[in-house]
N, C-alpha and C positions, 0 to 999 in steps of 0.2 A: 433468371427469376425461378422461382420455384412456386408453382398453384397450389393452392388449398384444394385438398382432393374434394371431389364433388362440388366445386363451385360452379354456379352458370356465368358467373361474372369473370372476365378474363382480367385477373390481378394476381400478384403472388408476393412472396417474401423475396429480398435482395440477397444472393448468397454470392460469394466469389469462391474461384478455384484456380488452381495453377494450370498452365497450359497442357500438362501432361495427366491432367484429370484428378490430381491427388489434392489433398488439403481443402476440402469442401468447408467453408467457413461460412455460417450466417451474418451477412451484414445488419438485417432488421429481423425483428421478432414478428411483426404483423404482416398479414397477407393484404396489404391494402395499395399495393403498387402496381401500376398497369403500364409503366414504360419507362425507359430509362436510357440516358447516353452519360458515358464518362469523358470529362474534359480535364485533362491534367490530373489534379488529386482531389478533384470534385465530381460526384455524381448528382447529376440533373435528373429528377423524376416527375412524372405524372402519377397521382394517387389520390386517395380517399382519407378524408379525414374520417374520425369517431362517428359523424352522423352521415357518412358516405357523400358529402361534398366533394367535387372534384377541386384539385388544387395542383399546382406546378410549384416544386420545391427543388433545394439542393441540400447536399449533405457531404460531410468528408467521406473518404473511402472506407472508414471503419465504422461508417454509421453515425458517427457523433455530429454535432452541429447543425442539426437540421434548422431549415429557414425557409418559409413559406414567402416565395416570389409572387405568386399570382393566386390568391384564394378566391374559391368562387367564379372561376371564370366562364364565359359565357361562349363557348366556341363548340364546333362540331369536328373539328381536325385540327392538329397540331403536329409541327416538326421541330425537333430541336437540332441545330447545326451551327458550328462556325461561332460558339459563343451567344447564340441568339435562339428564343423559342418564335416560331412562326405560328399564327393560327387565325382562323378565320372566324369572326365575332357573329355569334348568330342573332343579336340584336340589329346590326346593320349590314352584315355579308361582307365587310370589307377586311383586308388581309392587315394584320397587326404583327409588329416584331417588338419583343421583350428581351432587352439583354440579359444574359445570365447572371448579372450582378444586381438584377431586380430594378435597374433604371430604365425610366422611360416606357412609353406603351403608346406609340406612334402608329397612325394608320400609316401604311406604306402603299395602299392602293386608294384610288379616289372613285374607283369604279367596283360593283358589283362582283364578288367572286363566287362562281358556282362549282359544285365538285362533278368531276366528271371520271370516267373509268380512266384510272393511270394518270390523273392530274387534275387540274382545276382551269376553269374558264372564266376570263374577266370579261364583262360587259361594260 
């Protein structure tokens, strides 16, 4: 990601480059993305809409076909891994899983999850 100069918010534009550092290409034009992971031919991202509401979405590697999977989530932490977004909801402090295809939003914990240095504590 390429961060907007002078920005206080950690977010930027998605760019791609060859392994040798050549051919820097802008995938997106906006500086509204704050995290991403690539799974096959799809980019999964966390970012902001035009009103700075956070959202989780996906797009093709060339930036086309953007889909919002989780608009206005209420979470304080998330990880994207193995076809899922895992996050802790601020409303109830439970751990949730959202599949990259947008299906399901089941809580996968029945106990409260609290942040700890280097991980989480389940109570």
